[in-house]
N, CA, C and O of each residue as an XYZ file, in Angstrom:
560
protein
N      -8.395     -6.948      8.466
C      -7.432     -6.376      9.391
C      -7.008     -4.983      8.922
O      -6.941     -4.699      7.726
N      -6.732     -4.148      9.877
C      -6.262     -2.814      9.531
C      -4.763     -2.852      9.205
O      -4.073     -3.820      9.522
N      -4.284     -1.799      8.576
C      -2.859     -1.688      8.251
C      -2.031     -1.741      9.537
O      -0.985     -2.389      9.579
N      -2.489     -1.073     10.563
C      -1.775     -1.065     11.848
C      -1.706     -2.481     12.432
O      -0.648     -2.909     12.893
N      -2.825     -3.204     12.414
C      -2.859     -4.573     12.962
C      -1.911     -5.498     12.198
O      -1.224     -6.325     12.799
N      -1.877     -5.356     10.883
C      -0.985     -6.192     10.069
C       0.474     -5.874     10.399
O       1.299     -6.780     10.514
N       0.786     -4.598     10.549
C       2.159     -4.211     10.894
C       2.561     -4.789     12.249
O       3.685     -5.266     12.407
N       1.660     -4.752     13.222
C       1.950     -5.312     14.546
C       2.204     -6.818     14.452
O       3.081     -7.354     15.130
N       1.433     -7.484     13.611
C       1.608     -8.923     13.396
C       3.000     -9.218     12.816
O       3.673    -10.153     13.251
N       3.418     -8.428     11.849
C       4.741     -8.600     11.227
C       5.842     -8.345     12.260
O       6.813     -9.099     12.322
N       5.704     -7.302     13.060
C       6.696     -6.991     14.098
C       6.807     -8.164     15.078
O       7.909     -8.550     15.468
N       5.663     -8.726     15.471
C       5.669     -9.888     16.373
C       6.393    -11.070     15.747
O       7.199    -11.728     16.406
N       6.108    -11.344     14.474
C       6.750    -12.475     13.781
C       8.265    -12.307     13.743
O       9.006    -13.256     13.998
N       8.721    -11.105     13.427
C      10.159    -10.864     13.308
C      10.872    -10.902     14.666
O      12.083    -11.116     14.721
N      10.137    -10.698     15.747
C      10.753    -10.723     17.074
C      11.184    -12.136     17.475
O      11.986    -12.293     18.396
N      10.667    -13.161     16.804
C      11.028    -14.549     17.126
C      12.410    -14.933     16.606
O      13.002    -15.907     17.072
N      12.922    -14.173     15.648
C      14.196    -14.551     15.031
C      15.372    -14.006     15.819
O      15.349    -12.875     16.306
N      16.398    -14.830     15.932
C      17.595    -14.490     16.702
C      18.495    -13.502     15.971
O      19.054    -12.591     16.583
N      18.632    -13.685     14.658
C      19.572    -12.847     13.917
C      19.024    -12.528     12.533
O      17.959    -13.003     12.137
N      19.784    -11.709     11.810
C      19.306    -11.263     10.503
C      19.381    -12.330      9.428
O      18.647    -12.249      8.444
N      20.236    -13.319      9.578
C      20.243    -14.405      8.581
C      18.898    -15.132      8.604
O      18.352    -15.467      7.552
N      18.363    -15.376      9.807
C      17.050    -16.017      9.927
C      15.954    -15.125      9.350
O      15.017    -15.613      8.718
N      16.074    -13.839      9.568
C      15.071    -12.903      9.040
C      15.119    -12.853      7.511
O      14.082    -12.822      6.849
N      16.333    -12.846      6.962
C      16.458    -12.875      5.492
C      15.813    -14.137      4.931
O      15.094    -14.083      3.934
N      16.072    -15.276      5.576
C      15.473    -16.539      5.116
C      13.955    -16.465      5.152
O      13.279    -16.941      4.240
N      13.422    -15.866      6.212
C      11.978    -15.715      6.340
C      11.423    -14.815      5.236
O      10.389    -15.119      4.642
N      12.109    -13.719      4.968
C      11.676    -12.802      3.906
C      11.674    -13.523      2.553
O      10.755    -13.349      1.752
N      12.697    -14.324      2.309
C      12.767    -15.094      1.058
C      11.598    -16.076      0.974
O      10.993    -16.237     -0.086
N      11.281    -16.732      2.094
C      10.135    -17.653      2.121
C       8.830    -16.917      1.825
O       7.973    -17.430      1.104
N       8.682    -15.720      2.380
C       7.481    -14.920      2.107
C       7.356    -14.629      0.614
O       6.258    -14.639      0.058
N       8.489    -14.370     -0.021
C       8.488    -14.096     -1.456
C       7.978    -15.263     -2.275
O       7.357    -15.074     -3.321
N       8.241    -16.471     -1.799
C       7.778    -17.669     -2.519
C       6.261    -17.798     -2.466
O       5.661    -18.462     -3.311
N       5.642    -17.164     -1.474
C       4.185    -17.259     -1.347
C       3.462    -16.082     -2.007
O       2.235    -15.995     -1.961
N       4.226    -15.185     -2.617
C       3.632    -14.024     -3.280
C       2.765    -14.482     -4.450
O       3.241    -15.197     -5.332
N       1.488    -14.070     -4.462
C       0.639    -14.449     -5.601
C       1.250    -13.911     -6.902
O       1.634    -12.744     -6.985
N       1.328    -14.761     -7.889
C       1.986    -14.393     -9.142
C       1.195    -13.336     -9.902
O      -0.029    -13.403    -10.015
N       1.930    -12.368    -10.413
C       1.355    -11.347    -11.274
C       1.148    -11.994    -12.655
O       1.965    -12.806    -13.089
N       0.075    -11.639    -13.327
C      -0.152    -12.173    -14.671
C       0.925    -11.638    -15.614
O       1.354    -10.491    -15.490
N       1.357    -12.474    -16.552
C       2.404    -12.074    -17.496
C       2.043    -10.792    -18.245
O       2.919     -9.992    -18.574
N       0.764    -10.604    -18.509
C       0.327     -9.410    -19.251
C       0.612     -8.119    -18.479
O       0.637     -7.039    -19.070
N       0.828     -8.223    -17.152
C       1.125     -7.038    -16.342
C       2.621     -6.844    -16.112
O       3.030     -5.880    -15.465
N       3.433     -7.750    -16.633
C       4.893     -7.600    -16.528
C       5.368     -6.728    -17.690
O       6.051     -7.177    -18.610
N       4.969     -5.462    -17.598
C       5.287     -4.503    -18.649
C       6.192     -3.419    -18.082
O       6.323     -3.269    -16.868
N       6.810     -2.672    -18.979
C       7.675     -1.570    -18.553
C       6.907     -0.536    -17.738
O       7.466      0.082    -16.831
N       5.628     -0.347    -18.056
C       4.842      0.656    -17.322
C       4.570      0.224    -15.880
O       4.263      1.063    -15.032
N       4.680     -1.064    -15.597
C       4.488     -1.557    -14.230
C       5.802     -1.785    -13.490
O       5.796     -2.203    -12.333
N       6.933     -1.512    -14.152
C       8.239     -1.630    -13.496
C       8.434     -0.454    -12.544
O       8.113      0.686    -12.880
N       8.956     -0.736    -11.367
C       9.226      0.328    -10.406
C      10.635      0.837    -10.640
O      11.605      0.082    -10.566
N      10.736      2.123    -10.921
C      12.068      2.689    -11.129
C      12.706      2.943     -9.771
O      12.020      3.219     -8.786
N      14.013      2.845     -9.736
C      14.725      3.051     -8.485
C      15.083      1.759     -7.776
O      15.736      1.782     -6.733
N      14.662      0.632     -8.335
C      14.997     -0.664     -7.745
C      16.200     -1.263     -8.459
O      16.342     -1.144     -9.676
N      17.055     -1.902     -7.687
C      18.242     -2.562     -8.236
C      17.827     -3.723     -9.138
O      18.396     -3.918    -10.213
N      16.839     -4.484     -8.696
C      16.339     -5.591     -9.496
C      15.015     -5.175    -10.135
O      14.484     -4.103     -9.843
N      14.502     -6.016    -10.991
C      13.229     -5.696    -11.637
C      12.088     -6.022    -10.679
O      12.020     -7.116    -10.119
N      11.200     -5.058    -10.503
C      10.009     -5.238     -9.677
C       8.825     -4.712    -10.475
O       8.784     -3.551    -10.881
N       7.863     -5.606    -10.684
C       6.631     -5.216    -11.355
C       5.538     -5.112    -10.308
O       5.410     -5.984     -9.448
N       4.748     -4.046    -10.377
C       3.647     -3.848     -9.441
C       2.417     -3.434    -10.234
O       2.433     -2.452    -10.977
N       1.360     -4.200    -10.058
C       0.101     -3.910    -10.744
C      -0.969     -3.690     -9.679
O      -0.968     -4.342     -8.635
N      -1.872     -2.772     -9.959
C      -2.974     -2.539     -9.029
C      -4.276     -2.392     -9.793
O      -4.302     -1.971    -10.949
N      -5.341     -2.747     -9.122
C      -6.680     -2.523     -9.668
C      -7.621     -2.325     -8.492
O      -7.358     -2.778     -7.378
N      -8.707     -1.648     -8.760
C      -9.666     -1.380     -7.694
C     -10.730     -2.472     -7.701
O     -11.255     -2.831     -8.755
N     -11.038     -2.990     -6.533
C     -12.120     -3.975     -6.366
C     -13.051     -3.418     -5.307
O     -12.732     -3.429     -4.118
N     -14.207     -2.929     -5.742
C     -15.108     -2.253     -4.809
C     -14.464     -0.946     -4.389
O     -14.233     -0.066     -5.218
N     -14.171     -0.817     -3.093
C     -13.512      0.397     -2.606
C     -12.098      0.106     -2.093
O     -11.507      0.913     -1.376
N     -11.568     -1.062     -2.473
C     -10.229     -1.452     -2.014
C      -9.313     -1.737     -3.200
O      -9.767     -2.091     -4.288
N      -8.009     -1.575     -2.961
C      -7.025     -1.807     -4.018
C      -6.453     -3.212     -3.888
O      -6.072     -3.652     -2.804
N      -6.406     -3.894     -5.005
C      -5.784     -5.217     -5.054
C      -4.455     -5.058     -5.797
O      -4.414     -4.566     -6.925
N      -3.384     -5.478     -5.149
C      -2.055     -5.416     -5.737
C      -1.568     -6.813     -6.089
O      -1.830     -7.778     -5.372
N      -0.853     -6.903     -7.211
C      -0.074     -8.099     -7.523
C       1.304     -7.618     -7.933
O       1.461     -6.510     -8.446
N       2.304     -8.460     -7.702
C       3.680     -8.030     -7.970
C       4.565     -9.233     -8.223
O       4.178    -10.378     -7.989
N       5.757     -8.946     -8.706
C       6.785     -9.975     -8.879
C       8.134     -9.264     -8.969
O       8.212     -8.064     -9.229
N       9.175    -10.034     -8.748
C      10.528     -9.515     -8.888
C      11.420    -10.628     -9.407
O      11.125    -11.811     -9.234
N      12.514    -10.235    -10.045
C      13.467    -11.224    -10.534
C      14.529    -11.562     -9.487
O      15.437    -12.346     -9.761
N      14.422    -10.974     -8.285
C      15.375    -11.253     -7.205
C      14.609    -11.804     -5.991
O      13.572    -11.263     -5.610
N      15.123    -12.874     -5.396
C      14.360    -13.557     -4.340
C      14.164    -12.714     -3.082
O      13.090    -12.750     -2.481
N      15.169    -11.967     -2.679
C      15.018    -11.135     -1.485
C      14.035     -9.986     -1.749
O      13.187     -9.676     -0.913
N      14.163     -9.376     -2.903
C      13.261     -8.279     -3.269
C      11.823     -8.772     -3.356
O      10.894     -8.071     -2.956
N      11.647     -9.969     -3.872
C      10.314    -10.559     -3.964
C       9.701    -10.702     -2.563
O       8.505    -10.483     -2.374
N      10.531    -11.069     -1.595
C      10.069    -11.173     -0.216
C       9.704     -9.830      0.377
O       8.730     -9.719      1.121
N      10.480     -8.811      0.052
C      10.190     -7.460      0.543
C       8.862     -6.973     -0.044
O       8.048     -6.375      0.659
N       8.654     -7.232     -1.328
C       7.382     -6.875     -1.972
C       6.237     -7.622     -1.291
O       5.174     -7.050     -1.052
N       6.455     -8.898     -0.980
C       5.413     -9.694     -0.317
C       5.028     -9.071      1.034
O       3.851     -9.028      1.392
N       6.030     -8.593      1.774
C       5.749     -7.922      3.054
C       4.906     -6.663      2.847
O       3.930     -6.436      3.561
N       5.292     -5.852      1.867
C       4.551     -4.621      1.600
C       3.119     -4.908      1.161
O       2.182     -4.235      1.590
N       2.959     -5.908      0.306
C       1.609     -6.225     -0.166
C       0.762     -6.812      0.949
O      -0.451     -6.609      0.985
N       1.392     -7.534      1.853
C       0.655     -8.051      3.007
C       0.040     -6.889      3.793
O      -1.077     -7.003      4.297
N       0.753     -5.797      3.894
C       0.272     -4.625      4.623
C      -0.782     -3.866      3.809
O      -1.810     -3.463      4.353
N      -0.537     -3.672      2.526
C      -1.365     -2.756      1.732
C      -2.427     -3.415      0.858
O      -3.372     -2.741      0.449
N      -2.309     -4.703      0.558
C      -3.260     -5.347     -0.340
C      -4.663     -5.365      0.277
O      -4.840     -5.641      1.463
N      -5.636     -5.065     -0.558
C      -7.051     -5.082     -0.184
C      -7.360     -4.080      0.937
O      -8.155     -4.347      1.838
N      -6.702     -2.922      0.847
C      -6.983     -1.813      1.763
C      -7.576     -0.658      0.956
O      -7.388     -0.576     -0.258
N      -8.277      0.215      1.629
C      -8.863      1.390      0.976
C      -7.753      2.394      0.642
O      -6.794      2.537      1.401
N      -7.888      3.091     -0.501
C      -6.870      4.073     -0.886
C      -6.570      5.091      0.220
O      -5.406      5.401      0.474
N      -7.593      5.603      0.867
C      -7.392      6.602      1.927
C      -6.570      6.009      3.074
O      -5.697      6.682      3.624
N      -6.843      4.761      3.435
C      -6.106      4.117      4.521
C      -4.627      3.935      4.150
O      -3.745      4.066      4.998
N      -4.374      3.633      2.882
C      -2.983      3.501      2.414
C      -2.283      4.848      2.475
O      -1.145      4.945      2.933
N      -2.967      5.888      2.013
C      -2.372      7.228      2.011
C      -2.111      7.738      3.427
O      -1.123      8.432      3.670
N      -2.994      7.396      4.351
C      -2.872      7.873      5.731
C      -1.942      7.000      6.583
O      -1.601      7.368      7.708
N      -1.538      5.861      6.053
C      -0.779      4.888      6.848
C       0.605      5.397      7.244
O       1.340      5.971      6.441
N       0.920      5.165      8.494
C       2.271      5.383      8.998
C       2.957      4.018      8.908
O       2.651      3.110      9.682
N       3.858      3.885      7.985
C       4.495      2.585      7.742
C       5.693      2.428      8.683
O       6.839      2.643      8.287
N       5.413      2.056      9.914
C       6.453      1.993     10.938
C       7.102      0.623     11.084
O       8.167      0.518     11.692
N       6.490     -0.431     10.543
C       7.056     -1.772     10.740
C       8.450     -1.915     10.133
O       9.278     -2.671     10.640
N       8.706     -1.187      9.046
C      10.006     -1.254      8.370
C      11.130     -0.876      9.340
O      12.162     -1.544      9.401
N      10.912      0.207     10.100
C      11.913      0.636     11.078
C      11.935     -0.274     12.307
O      13.001     -0.585     12.837
N      10.754     -0.696     12.754
C      10.661     -1.517     13.973
C      11.377     -2.856     13.817
O      11.987     -3.347     14.767
N      11.308     -3.455     12.618
C      11.999     -4.745     12.434
C      13.435     -4.542     11.963
O      14.193     -5.504     11.843
N      13.814     -3.278     11.692
C      15.184     -2.983     11.283
C      15.484     -3.327      9.833
O      16.640     -3.521      9.459
N      14.443     -3.401      9.024
C      14.622     -3.842      7.636
C      15.521     -2.909      6.835
O      16.486     -3.353      6.214
N      15.208     -1.620      6.849
C      15.944     -0.686      5.993
C      17.439     -0.662      6.323
O      18.275     -0.585      5.422
N      17.769     -0.728      7.607
C      19.186     -0.669      7.994
C      19.949     -1.953      7.681
O      21.180     -1.965      7.714
N      19.223     -3.040      7.376
C      19.884     -4.298      7.033
C      19.855     -4.582      5.529
O      20.136     -5.698      5.092
N      19.515     -3.568      4.753
C      19.531     -3.693      3.300
C      20.694     -2.886      2.752
O      21.138     -1.917      3.369
N      21.179     -3.288      1.596
C      22.197     -2.486      0.930
C      21.552     -1.141      0.567
O      20.328     -1.055      0.471
N      22.353     -0.104      0.366
C      21.777      1.205      0.011
C      20.874      1.148     -1.219
O      19.840      1.815     -1.254
N      21.252      0.362     -2.226
C      20.413      0.298     -3.432
C      19.102     -0.433     -3.153
O      18.062     -0.052     -3.689
N      19.135     -1.480     -2.320
C      17.888     -2.175     -1.959
C      17.004     -1.282     -1.077
O      15.781     -1.289     -1.214
N      17.623     -0.521     -0.180
C      16.856      0.403      0.667
C      16.171      1.465     -0.201
O      15.022      1.830      0.047
N      16.883      1.954     -1.214
C      16.266      2.903     -2.161
C      15.114      2.246     -2.896
O      14.079      2.872     -3.124
N      15.291      0.988     -3.265
C      14.227      0.248     -3.939
C      12.997      0.100     -3.060
O      11.868      0.218     -3.536
N      13.217     -0.158     -1.777
C      12.116     -0.270     -0.817
C      11.325      1.038     -0.774
O      10.094      1.029     -0.813
N      12.031      2.148     -0.693
C      11.380      3.466     -0.681
C      10.604      3.676     -1.985
O       9.493      4.208     -1.966
N      11.182      3.263     -3.110
C      10.498      3.403     -4.410
C       9.233      2.561     -4.465
O       8.224      2.997     -5.020
N       9.273      1.355     -3.894
C       8.082      0.489     -3.881
C       6.961      1.126     -3.063
O       5.807      1.147     -3.490
N       7.311      1.643     -1.889
C       6.312      2.286     -1.024
C       5.727      3.505     -1.733
O       4.517      3.725     -1.708
N       6.590      4.287     -2.360
C       6.148      5.479     -3.083
C       5.166      5.099     -4.193
O       4.141      5.759     -4.366
N       5.472      4.044     -4.943
C       4.597      3.622     -6.036
C       3.247      3.141     -5.515
O       2.212      3.446     -6.107
N       3.247      2.393     -4.417
C       1.993      1.927     -3.808
C       1.142      3.137     -3.410
O      -0.067      3.157     -3.638
N       1.779      4.134     -2.819
C       1.048      5.342     -2.401
C       0.549      6.132     -3.614
O      -0.528      6.725     -3.560
N       1.317      6.147     -4.704
C       0.867      6.828     -5.929
C      -0.370      6.144     -6.515
O      -1.307      6.810     -6.955
N      -0.363      4.809     -6.517
C      -1.560      4.078     -6.973
C      -2.750      4.434     -6.082
O      -3.850      4.677     -6.578
N      -2.530      4.465     -4.774
C      -3.616      4.793     -3.844
C      -4.146      6.197     -4.107
O      -5.356      6.423     -4.073
N      -3.247      7.139     -4.367
C      -3.648      8.515     -4.654
C      -4.501      8.579     -5.927
O      -5.514      9.277     -5.974
N      -4.076      7.845     -6.949
C      -4.830      7.827     -8.213
C      -6.234      7.239     -8.009
O      -7.219      7.785     -8.506
N      -6.313      6.131     -7.278
C      -7.624      5.512     -7.039
C      -8.485      6.375     -6.125
O      -9.700      6.443     -6.306
N      -7.875      7.029     -5.157
C      -8.609      7.910     -4.233
C      -9.277      9.041     -5.012
O     -10.431      9.381     -4.754
N      -8.549      9.618     -5.963
C      -9.119     10.718     -6.731
C     -10.241     10.228     -7.641
O     -11.173     10.983     -7.921
N     -10.173      8.981     -8.110
C     -11.259      8.423     -8.933
C     -12.497      8.135     -8.092
O     -13.624      8.282     -8.566
N     -12.283      7.721     -6.834
C     -13.410      7.370     -5.969
C     -14.099      8.598     -5.381
O     -15.265      8.526     -4.992
N     -13.392      9.715     -5.315
C     -13.946     10.930     -4.691
C     -14.984     11.592     -5.573
O     -15.546     12.622     -5.200
C-alpha cells in the first residue's frame, strides 16, 4: 500500500468514532500491537528528543525500503508511534521524504494532544524523515 492509501484507511477508521475518548482508546489499543523493538536498540542514540515520554525509534534498510521498530514508556505515545509506523514502515526513503502527512490533521490528532505531546509527535515525524534522508543518500 502507498503512504496515501494507508492515510486514507486511518482517516476512515477514525471517522467511526463518536468522540475523542473512543479515539484515545483506539490509539492505546494500536500501541499494544506495536512490534516490540529489540532491547539492544533501546539506547540513548535511538531516543527521540523533544518527546515528553521516552520514545525509541530504530530503522534499518531492507532492500530498498525502511523497516522501523519503536517503543515508548507511555501508552498513548506508543499508540501514536504505532500510527506513524503504520504509515511509514516498509516504505521507500524517497516516498517517506515526499509524503504529505495529512492524516494527522484530518483526524484532529494534533489538536487533541497536550502541547508537549504535539511537540513529541512533530519530533517523531522529523526523526522518521531524517532516517529516510540518510538512507536515501546511501541508496543514491
